[in-house]
C-alpha positions in Angstrom: -4.1 -24.9 4.4 -6.0 -21.8 4.4 -5.1 -19.0 6.6 -8.6 -18.2 7.8 -9.8 -21.9 8.7 -8.7 -23.6 11.9 -6.6 -26.6 10.9 -7.7 -30.0 11.0 -6.0 -32.0 14.0 -5.3 -35.0 11.7 -3.1 -33.0 9.3 0.7 -33.2 9.9 1.6 -29.5 10.4 -1.2 -28.6 12.9 1.2 -27.2 15.4 2.8 -24.8 13.0 -0.6 -23.5 12.1 -1.5 -22.7 15.7 1.9 -21.1 16.3 1.4 -19.0 13.1 -2.2 -18.0 14.4 -0.7 -16.9 17.8 1.8 -14.7 16.0 -1.0 -13.1 14.0 -3.1 -12.3 16.9 -0.1 -10.9 18.9 0.7 -8.6 15.7 -3.0 -7.6 15.5 -3.3 -6.7 19.2 -0.1 -4.7 19.0 -1.4 -2.9 15.9 -4.7 -2.0 17.8 -2.8 -0.9 20.9 -0.6 1.4 18.9 -3.6 2.8 16.9 -5.7 3.6 20.0 -2.6 5.3 21.6 -2.0 7.5 18.6 -5.7 8.5 18.4 -5.8 9.3 22.1 -2.6 11.5 21.8 -4.1 13.4 18.8 -7.5 14.1 20.9 -5.5 15.1 24.0 -3.7 18.1 22.2 -5.0 21.4 23.4 -6.3 23.9 20.9 -4.5 27.2 21.1 -6.5 29.9 22.7 -7.6 32.9 20.5 -6.7 36.3 21.9 -7.9 39.5 20.9 -5.4 41.9 19.1 -7.1 45.1 20.3 -8.7 46.3 23.4 -12.3 46.2 23.1 -14.0 49.5 22.7 -16.1 51.0 25.6 -19.8 51.0 25.1 -20.1 54.5 26.5 
């Protein structure tokens, strides 16, 4: 039995193949959720503001 083909209903272990496919899809959705959450956390971080060390000189 291939992992990437839908099992034939006439085969004996068809139920196990569908259960295995369900677990694979659950793991994939969990992984995608975690990746989206981690990339969102990275983009939400604020960049620190840069401050001048010295007072700006007067133009007069």
